[in-house]
C-alpha positions in Angstrom: 0.0 0.0 0.0 1.5 3.3 -1.1 0.2 5.0 2.4 1.9 2.4 4.2 5.3 2.7 2.4 5.0 6.7 2.7 4.3 6.3 6.6 7.4 4.1 6.7 9.7 6.5 4.9 8.2 9.3 7.0 9.2 7.3 10.0 12.7 6.4 8.7 13.4 10.0 8.2 12.3 11.2 11.6 14.1 8.8 14.0 16.0 11.4 15.7 12.8 13.4 16.4 10.1 10.9 16.2 6.5 12.2 15.4 3.3 11.3 17.3 1.1 9.0 15.6 -1.5 12.1 15.7 1.6 14.1 13.7 2.2 11.2 11.4 -1.5 11.0 10.4 -1.9 14.6 9.9 1.0 14.6 7.5 -0.2 11.6 5.7 -3.5 13.0 5.4 -5.2 9.8 6.9 -7.0 8.9 10.3 -5.3 7.0 13.0 -7.6 4.3 12.6 -6.7 4.1 8.9 -2.9 3.9 9.8 -3.5 1.4 12.3 -5.3 -0.7 10.0 -2.7 -0.3 7.3 0.2 -1.5 9.9 -2.1 -4.4 11.3 -2.8 -5.7 7.7 0.4 -5.0 6.3 3.2 -5.8 9.1 0.9 -7.4 11.9 1.8 -4.6 14.3 0.8 -1.0 15.4 2.5 2.1 14.1 3.8 2.7 17.6 5.4 -0.6 17.8 6.9 -0.2 14.6 8.4 3.2 15.0 9.9 1.9 18.3 11.4 -1.2 16.6 13.0 1.2 13.9 14.5 3.5 16.4 15.8 0.4 18.4 17.4 -1.0 15.5 19.1 2.4 14.8 20.3 2.3 18.2 21.5 -0.9 18.2 23.8 -0.5 15.2 25.3 2.8 16.7 26.0 0.8 20.1 27.6 -2.1 18.1 29.5 0.0 15.5 30.3 3.2 17.0 32.2 4.8 19.9 29.2 7.1 20.2 28.4 7.8 23.9 25.3 5.6 25.0 23.5 9.1 26.3 24.1 10.4 22.8 22.7 7.6 21.1 19.6 7.6 23.4 19.1 11.3 22.4 19.8 10.5 18.4 17.3 7.8 18.6 14.6 10.1 20.0 14.5 9.0 23.7 14.2 11.8 26.2 15.9 9.8 29.0 18.5 7.4 29.4 16.8 5.0 31.5 13.8 5.0 29.1 16.2 4.0 26.1 18.0 1.6 28.5 14.8 -0.2 29.5 13.4 -0.4 25.7 16.8 -1.6 24.4 16.9 -4.2 27.2 13.4 -5.4 26.4 14.4 -5.5 22.8 17.8 -7.1 22.8 18.1 -9.0 26.4 20.6 -6.8 27.6 21.4 -3.2 28.5 23.4 -0.9 25.6 26.2 -0.7 27.7 26.6 -4.5 28.5 25.9 -5.1 24.6 28.7 -2.9 23.6 31.1 -4.3 26.2 30.1 -7.9 25.1 30.8 -6.7 21.4 34.2 -5.5 22.5 35.0 -8.5 24.0 34.1 -10.6 21.2 36.4 -8.7 19.0 39.4 -9.1 21.1 
């Protein structure tokens, strides 16, 4: 669906400053119910969950592949606090961003 593709592109372009779902639907000129329906049918998830996963995937790449401080990664991925970022990251990847970075460095040694 073209609107679903447009929504995903918009999410990908706004990872650092995530839009609210209301702002997203306004930019796409569709209702929230329509957006939720598109994501449910096309991706079997909600727009909010998909957006969060995109942000966490971006963060995961930065944690693994850069020396960027964890706090800066949190901010770059649209999290207002380090603790909120750490909780979300841990839920998604099974360990905190710092532990992931240390484990990655240990594996490279």
